[in-house]
N, C-alpha and C positions, 0 to 999 in steps of 0.2 A: 854247092860247092862245097869240099872239105880240105883243110890244111892238116897237111902230114910235115912232119918234123926232118929237118933233113936226114938223112942215114948218117953223115959221118959226125951223128951226134952217136957214139957207141952205147956209151952205158945210158942208163935210165937215169942215174942222178945225175947227169948234166942235161937230159932232158927237161928234170922236174925243174933243174936250175933256171933252164930256157925260160921255162914255160911261166916262171915266178918272176922274172925279170921282164915276163910282158904283162904279167898280170899288173906289176908296179906303174911298168909304162900307162898302162890302159889308167891306172887308177890317175896318175898323175893329169893324165890329160884332163881328166873328165873335174877333176877337181879346178883346172884351172880355165874348164869353159864355166864351171860355174859362176867362178868369179866376173868373167866378162861380162856373162849375162845379169849380173846383180848390179854390177855397176853401170849395165844401159839403164839398169832399170830404175835407177837412185838419178842418173841424168835425164832420163825421160822425165819422172815424174816431178825435182827440180823445176825442171822446162813448165811443166802443168801448172806447180803451185804459182810459180812467176807469172803467167800470163792471163790476164782478166778480158784478155777481146775473143767475142765469144765466137767468130767465124776460126779463128787460131785453136780456141779451146778446142773443137770437134777434131778438129787435125792431129792436135796435142792428147785428146783422150784415145783416139786410134790406135795412136804412134806405142802410149803406155801398156794401152791392154797388148799391144802384142810385143812389148817386152818384158810384161808378168806370166806373159802366158807361153814364152820362149823359157823365161826363168822358171816356172812349174815344173815344164817339160824337164828342162835338163837336174833338177832338183829328183825329178820321181827316177833319172834315169842312176841319176846316185843312190838312190835305196830311199830317200826322203821323202815319204806320202802324205805328213800332217801337212798344212798351209797357213794354220792359224799365226803361231808365232812371225810368222816372216810376214803376211798382212801387217800383223803390229808394230813389228820391228820399221820398217817402210812408211807405215801410216798409207796403206796403198786405200787412195779414193775408194767410196763404194761406186761412184760412177764406171771408176775403171773393172771392180769386180763385177759390173751388173753386164759390162761388156762380154764379159768370159762366162758369164752364161749360169751366174752364181745370183741366188735371190736373196 
């Protein structure tokens, strides 16, 4: 499917301006989504650290791994490909990273 600018944008300058506004809107939404997924990572890791029950721990590890995975994907969509600093900053446990396939 292709998207075409409306024909009422007569000049190319107006078209460029509209596309620029759309680009800013997309970037703002990407940043907001990155913030939301980062907050979810913080929440799930906090629950994981606070709980020592082995039955709950398995479920919490799964939730934390899903949240971290979503965060890594969102970072990559924003053009941020390296995750080492984030792993250190959030202090993501090795048990969570192993569930993501890290060795």
